[in-house]
N, C-alpha and C positions, 0 to 999 in steps of 0.2 A: 855067252857065259854070264854068270852073276858073280858078284863079289861078296866076300864075307862081311856081315854087318848090315845087310839089307833089312830094313824094318818095314813091315806092313802094318797099317793101322786101321781098325774098325772104328769109324767115327761115331757109330751108335753106342758102343760099349767102352770105347777108349782102350780096348786091349791091343797089345802089340804082339805081332807074330814074327818069330825068328825064322827067316828063310835062309837055310844053309846053301852056300854058293861057293864057287870056286873061281880061281883066276887071280892074277897079280893085280895089285892097285898101283896107281901112279904115285910117285914119290912127291908130287906136288899137291895131291889131294888127300884129305882124310878119308877113312873107310867109307863113310856114308856118301861123301861126294864122288868117290871112285865108283861106288855101287851105282849111282845115278848115271855118271858119265859113260860107264862101260856096259850098262843094261842091255842085254840081247839074248837071243836064243838062236840055235842053229837047227835048221830043218834037217830032214832025212838025208839030204844031199850035202850037208855041211855048209849050206849058204846062210847068210846073215838074215835073221828076221827079228822084229821087235814088236811085241805086243804093246798095248797101251800102258803108259807110265806117267805117274803124277809125282813130282818132286815138291814137297812142302818145304820151302826154304825159309826158315825163320829169319828175323831181322839180323843183318850182319853175318850171315852164315856162308857167304861166298857164292851167292846164286849166280851172278854173271860168269864167274870162273868156272863153275860147274857146267853151265849151259855151253859155254865156249868149248870146254873139253868134250862135251858130248858131241858137238858138231864135228870136231876134229876126229873123235873116234869113229863116227859114222863114215867119214871120208876115208879113213885109213882101213876101215872094214870092208871097203869096196862100194860104198853107196856113191853114185854119181852126184857131185855137188849141184849140178843143174837140176837134180830131182829132189833136192831138199828145199822145203818151204820153211822160212824162219819168219814168223810173225811177231812183231814188237809193238810198242805203243808210241815210240818216237823213232825217227830216222837216225838220230844219234846213237840210240841203243843198237840198232841193226848194224851200223857201221862199226861200232866198238866190238860187238860180238863177232863180226867177220874178221876184223883185225886180230883179235885175240885167237880165234880158232886158227887162222892162217899161221900165226906164230907157233901155236902149240903143235899143229901138224907138221910143220917143218922141222921142229926140234926134236920130235920123237918119232922115228921111223917105226911103222907098224909091224906086228908079228907076220901078218899075211902079205904085206906089201913092202918088202925091204928096199932100201935105196933112198935117194933123195926125194923128199916129197915134192910133188908139183906145186906150182903157185895156185893157192886155193882161191877160187872165185865162187861166190854164192849169188847167182843172178836173181834168185827169187828170196832175197832177204830184204824185208822192209816193213812198214807199218800195215795194218789191216786195210787202211784206206788206200795206200799207194799200190798194194797188190790188186785191190779191187779195181782201181783205175786201169791198170795194165790189162787185166783179163777182160774187163768190159769193152775196152777199145778193140781187142782182139776179136771179140764176138759181137761187136756193136750191131751189125746189120741183122744178124740173126735175132737180136734182142729188141730190134725196133729203135735203136739209138743212132744218132749221127756219130760216126767215128771221131769227128773233130769237136765233140761236146766240150763245153767249158766247165770247169770245177769252180763253183763260187766259194769264196772264203766266207767266214762268219760275218764279217762286216757287210759284204755284198748281199748275202742271204737275208740279213736283217733289213737292209735298205729296200730290197725287193718286197719283203713282207709288208713293210710300211707303205710302199706305193699301192699294193693291192688292197691293203686295209683302208686307205683313203678312197680309192676308187669304188669300193663297196659301200661307202657311206658309214663305215663303222667308227669313224673318228668324230662323231657328233658331240654336242656338248650337253645333250639332254640326259645321257646316262652313261656312266663310266664303262669304258671297254678297255681291255688289256692293251698295254703298250706293246710296241713291235718286239722288244727284247723278250717280254713274257710270252708273246705268241710264238716266237721262234723257240723258246725253251719248252713250251707245251708240245709243239709239233715234234721236236727232237725226242722228248720223253716218250711220246707215243710210239714213235718209229723204233727206237732202240730197245724199249722194254717189251714191245709187242703187245701191249695192253690197250683195251678200248679207250677212246678219248673220255667217256664218262667216268671210268674208273680212275684214270690219271687225275682228272679234275677234282673228284671227290677226295682223293688221298692227298695230293700235293698242292692243288690250287682250288680250295673250296669256294673262294670268293668268285671264282669264274664259273662255278658249276651251272649257273642259270644261263650262261652264254654259250652252251654247248652246240646249239644249232648254228649260231653265227660263226663260231670257231670253225665247225666243220665246213661251212660254206667258204670261209676264208681260206682254209687249207686246200680246198679243191681248186680255188681260183689261183692260189700260189703255185701248186703243182702244174696247172695248165700254163701259167706264164713262164715257169722254168722250162717246160718242154718246148714252148713256142721259141724261146731263146736258145734251144739246144744247150741247156745248162743243167747241171746236177749240183746239189749242195753236199756237204759232208755225209749227212744221213743217207741221202739217196744212193752214194756209192755202195754202202753196206746193204742197203735195201734191195738194190738192183742185183748185186752179186748173189745175195740170198735167194732172190727171186729166180735168177738164172739157174741156180742149183736144184730148183724144183722140177726142172725139165730133166728127166732121167738120162737122156743121151748127153746133155751138157754136163750134168753131174759126173757121169762116168768119164767123160773126156777130161774135165778138169781134175778129178781125183786121180786119174791114172797117170798124169804127168808128174806127180809127186809120190816118191816112195816113203819119205819121212816128213812129218809136219811137226815143227816144234813151236810152242806158243809161250812167249815170256809174259810175266805178270798175269797169270790166268785169273787171278782173283779180281782183276779189273775188267774182264770181258762182260759184255752186255748179252742180252738174249739172242740178238742177231748174230753176234760174233761166235757164240757157242753153237748156234744153228749151222753156221758156215763151216766150222771145224768138223762137225759130225756129218754134214752133207758131203764134205770131201772124203772123209773116212768114216763110213757109217758104224763099223764095228770098233773103231778106235784103234785098229792096228797101225803101228807106225806113228802114232801121235805121242809126243811128249809135252806135257804141260807142266810149267814151273811157275810157282807162285806161293803166297802165303795168305791163308784165309784170315790170319790175325791182322793183316794190313789192308783189308777190303774196306775202303772208306770213301768210295766214290758212287754211292747209290744215286746221289743227285745228278749224275751223268748217265744213269741208266744201268750201271754195273749192279750185278746181284751176286752176293756171296755164295748163293746156292749153286751157281755154276761150277765153282771149284769143289764144293762140298759133295755134289752129286756126280762128279766126273768119273770116279771109278765104276759106279753102277751103270753108267751109260755105255761103257765099253764091254765087248763080248770077246773073250771072258773079261771079268772085271780087272780094271787096270791095277798093276802093282803100285804101291805107295812107299816112297822113301822119304823120311823125315830128316832134315838137316838141323841139328840143334847146336853144333859147335860155333860159338859166336867169336868173331875176330875183331869186333868194334869195341864193345863196352866192357867195363870192369864188372866183376860178379855182383857187387852190391846193387848196381843199377839193374842188372838182369834179374836179381831176387824180387825187386820191386815190380818190374814188368811181368815176371812169371806169376806173382801173387795176384796182380791185376787181372791178367787174362784167365786165371783159373776160375774166376766168377762168371765167365761168359757162358753162353748156351752151347748149342751144337758147334763143334769145332774139331780140328785135328789137335789133339792134346800134345803139347810139346813143353819141354823145360830147357830153356837156353842155358848153355854152360860156357863160361868165358875161358878163352885160351890165355887172355892176359891175367896177370896176377895183381893183388892189391886193390886199391880204391877205397874211397870213403862212402858211407851210406848217403843216399839222396836225402836232401832236406825238405821238409814240409814247413814252410815259413808262414806264420799267421801275422797279419798286419792289420792295422785299423782300417785303412781305406786304400784306394787306388793311388793317392798321392804318395803314401808311404811305400807302396809297392814300387813305384817308379823310383823313389829315392834308394830303396834297397837294391834294385837292379843296377843303377848307376854306381854305387859304392861297390857292389860285388864285381862288376865288370872292370872297374878301374883296379881293384885289388888284384884280380887275376892278371891284368896286364902288367902291373908292377912285378908279379911273380914270374913273368916270362911268357904268358899266354897272349899272342896277338889277338886284337879285337876281332879279326875276320875268322879266328878259330872259336869264337863264342857266338851264341845265337839266343834270340828271345823269340819264343813261339807263342801263338795265341789262336784261339778258336775262330775269331772273326777279326777282320782288318781294322775295325773301329777300336778294338781293344787296346791298341798301342798308342792311341792319340795322346793321352797324358804323358806317357813315357817319352814320346818323341819331343814333347816340349822340354822335358827335363834333360834329355840327351843334348839338346841344342844349348841349354844353359850350362851344362857341364863341358861343352866343347868337344863332345864325342860324335865323330862322323859315323853315319850309318847308312845302310841301304836297305830298302823295303821292298821285298818281292811282290810282284802283281801290278807292275806299271804298264804303261802303254806298250803294245806289241809294235814291232817294226812295220808290219803291213797295215797298221791302223793309222800310221802317219799319213796326213792328207796328201803330201807331195808324192810319196811312194805309191799310194793308190792311183793318183793321177797317171803316172808313167806306166804302171802295170795295166791300167784300163786301156791305154793306147795299144799295148801289145796283145791284150786279150781281144780287142776288136779286130785287129789284123789277123789273129789266129782263127777266130770264129766270126765271120761276118753277120751271123745271125744274133750275136750277143748285144741286144739292144740296151741292157743295163750299162755295159761298158761304153757303148757308143754315146748314149745320153750324157755320161759323165765327160767323155772326151770332147764332144762338140761344145760344151759350155766352158771349156778352157779358153776358147777364143774370145777376144774382145767383141762385145756386141751380140754374142750368141747366148741369149737367155733361154728358159725352158720352151717358150713358144717356138722360137726359130729352130731349136734343137729338135723338137718334136716334128716340125714341118720337114726338116731335112731327113729325118729317120724315116718318115712315112714314104718319101719319094725314093729313098734308098731302097727300102723294102720292096716297093712296087716295081723297081727296075731289076729285081732279082738279086738284091744284095751284092751288086757289083761295085767295087771300089772306083772303077773308071767313071761311074755316074757322078761322083762328087765334083768333077771338073765342070759338069753341066749345071750344078746347082747355083741358084742366084742367092748368094750370101748377102746378109743384111749390110748396110753401109759400114757399121763398125767393124765387121770382119772381113770386108772385101779385100783389104790390102794384104792380110795374112792368109787368105783362103787359098790361093794357088799353091803356095809352098805346102800347106797342109794336105791338100788333095793329092799332090805328088808323093808325099810321105806315105800316105795310106796306100796309094797304088803300088809304091815299092815294097812296103812291108807286107802288104796282102797279096803280093804276086805268088803264084804256085811254085815258082822256081827260085824264090828269093832265099839266099843262103842265110842261115842263122847267125853266124859270126858277124858282128858289127851292128846287128839290128838295134840292140839297146843303145849303142852309141849314137846312131842316127836319131833314135827317138828322143834321147836325152839332149841332143844338140838342138832339136826343134823346140823341146820343152823348156830350155833354159830361159828365154825371154818371158815365157808365161810364168815360170817360177818367180822371176824377180818382180813381175807385175802383181802377182796374186798374194805373196806371202812375205812376211818379215824374215830376217836372219837367213837370206838365201845362201849365204856361204856354208852355214852349218847344214842346210838341207841338201846343198849340192854334194857334200861329203857323203850323205846317206846314198844319193843316187850313184856316187862313184863306187861305194861298197856293193851296191846292187849289181853293178857292172862286173865286179870281181866275181860275185856269186854266179852270175849268168854264164861266165866263161867256163864254169865247171860242168855245164850241161850240154848234151849233144844236139839238143833240138829245142826249139821255142816251146813246143807243147810240153816236154818234160820239164823245162824250167818253171813255167807257169803252174803246172800242176803240182809239182813237188813243193813249190814255195807256198802255194795255198794249203797244202796238206800238212807241212811241217815248217812253218816260218821261223826266222830268226827272232830272238826275243828283245834285241836292243832297239833303241829308238832315239832319233835326234829331234823328234818333233816336240821337244820340251823347252820351256824358256830357260835362258841363262846358259852359261858355259858349263861343261861337265865339271863335277866336283873332283879336285885333285887333293889327295891326302896320302899320308903314309900307310894308313890303315883304316878300317871301318868295321863297325859292329853289323851283324846280320839280324834284321827283323823279318819274320815270315809268318804266314799262317801255316798250320800244321799240314793242311793239304799240300801247299807248295813245297814244304820241307821234305816230304816223302822221298826216299832214296839219298838224302844228304846225311852228313854227320858233322859234329863239332865237339871240341874238347869239353866245353861247358855249355849247358843249355838251361835257360830260365823259361818256365811255363807259366803265363800269366792267368790269373782268374780261375784257378782250379776249385771251383765251387759249383754247387748245383745251380742250374740256369745257364751255365757255360760249359761245364763238363759234368753231366750231359747238357746239351742246349735245351732250353725250356720248350723248344718246338720239337723235341725228339723224345718225349716221355710218354707217348700215347701207345707205344707197342714195344713188345720185347725185341723185335728185330731192329728197330730204330735205336733202343738203348744199347744193344749189342754193338752197333756200329759206332756209337759215341764212345763206348769203352774202347774199342779198337783205335779210335782216333787218339785218345789219351795214350794208348800203348805206343802208337807210332811216335808221338811226341817224346815219350820217355826214351825210346830206343834209338833216338838221334844222338844221344849223349855218350861220349867216350869215357870221360873221367869224373865229371861233376854234373849233378842234376839238382835243380832247385824247383820245387812246386810251390807256387805262391797262392795264398788264399786270403784276400781282403775280407774283413768282417762286414763292411758296409760299402754300398755303392750309391753314389749321389744321383739323384733324379735329374734328368736333363730338362732343358727349357724352363729354368727357374731364374729369378732375378740374380744379378751378380752378388756373390756373397751369401747366397741362400744355402740353407743347411738341410734341405729336403733330401732324405736318403731312405734306403731300404737295407735290411740286413740279409746277408747272403749265408745260406746253409752249407755245411761241409759236404763236398761232393759224395754222393751215394756210392761211388766207385772206391772210396778210401775206407773200406771196411777194416775190421780188426787184423786180418791177415796182411793187408797192405800197410797198415799203420805200423805193424811190428817190424817192418823192413826199413822204416824211415826215421830219421833224426828230426824230432818235432821241436821247433823253436818259435819264440814270439820275438818279434822285432819291432822297435819303436815303442812309443808310449802315447797314451791318450792325452790330448791337451788338458793342461791343468785348469781346474775352475778358479776363478778369481775369489780370493778370501773376502768375506764380508765382515767388516769390523763389528765388534760387539757394541751394543748401545751403551752410552755413558750412564753412569749411576749404578746402584746396587739392586735395582728392581728386577725380579725375575718372573717371567710370565709362565704359569703352570699351564701348558697346553693340554696335558693329559687331563687335568681336571676339567678343562673346558669341553673336551671331547666327551667325557663321561656325563657331563651335565646336559648334553643334547638328548639324552635317551633316559 
């Protein structure tokens, strides 16, 4: 059945089609949400079927709730939860979706299945990468992979790329070659976009274009090294899954195990992920894609907005499109500005967000002299809202690039305003955490030479040369951990070597139980931690937290893989004690703020060169993404929005007290339609010029006469 109010949208003409439908709607959903949640058709036998469906969920329109209701509806309509594939971009999103769907299904007995709802379990709910990992391990032998392959996290992949880069002699000093992080980024962009190396270099890394041949050689060696270590990185998981689906028999087998495929945040999928979805369900039947093309801002990760724009046409028949426009977050004046901004974009699903909440003040466009006055304005506005009852943590300052908040951070410290800035060290990037995980990864996969090389050097006296000698002997002995007892350790490591060898033999044993392994490893690592790092007590707390996380997983392989694919964000590998305060202001890049909301939002440097970025003005597609980025920033605000535009920006790397500056132009996105929705104010004053005293006496110099006399 369909529900009244279903809207279909032709993205080429912008016309809306009214699809008359029948059926009751849920009391907890508005008509459009209910239409999406209960979208279905009945076949000739009265059985449930569902063609392709695209839900365009505007900012703040209840996307998560709608998708959770859809999962619950599928289950209550008779779809086996084990045959539902829910693909998300974070593990947390998958857990939250499952929790909500379980609560909804239990609270509302279905029409066709009366009685108490069973406990809902979605065994195939997770990120693209985690699902890929499970399926690849199931079919590993058929795909030529080792079932116990290791998943490299970003840090390990970058380190391995650097090792290969040096071995190939590409790190010489005669001519600049891309650093390891850039090489990994280029490799990732090629894999995820499906575009040739030369095209990626020409568009995104033009300064590397002449090194295409060396980069291709580097990437070949990098892949060979990964396979030799029986390891895959993030991108390999998707690439291998997509490659497996090119086998017709495997594609049928994988696709047949799922009746329904639901994809969250579809605007963020890359070419590989879109191929995977349609390889599983070639005609799109049973696929529900939920997303918002207006929030497609991750092209730098390989995502392409065309994937969501082209979704209906890729389905046979064309997918239905339902647009959610009722906004539960922001007040209408903020939405009026966001709607006006988005109206100027190119190809899109046209929508006009309508606020459920009443009232609200118009957003402010604040013109200031420079970034110093911008910082002062933010400090004053933040403190004013705090005195009015808005906690600091309910306020945010957003910016295009992390460096844009530098001057503001100084002023916040002077004003004694605590703040947190998103984008710090990830938990798994802490050196002591990587040490302990490397120990477990080597035990889990004896072929993982990268982990082994790190672990061996934890022992005193085991430098790179001795570690390499040990690894070569270990590999020659068939990667047996029992061989370590036979290794002649150097004098510095001789005392600690027997205990280390026994630990690896225990952890690497085929029958070793998972519970307690991390405790064994941490007990051995304790003395190494105290010897190698400062603040061992703080770092030990991180390892204790890691133990708590490990206890939630049924096996070592699941723990290591899930942690690599979706790591926690906190880190204790920072200097000093953690800041304790009653409250704190949030500073964040716009990319990191997606999905968040605050009562008051300040957006810094809304001027040409920042919004849009000066590096994104060479194509209409890039400009459209920059427009969407500003739209995302605006729609994070609930009650109050401040767009700040300094008139001038000081040139960097000039002497102290230097006044070298350039003037910023008003953002091209702030056209007449957008400006009409804003309250335009000027804040602060230009510094007054010192008055020059008049010369003594009554003599007056006629400069005009002097000028005329010249000619």
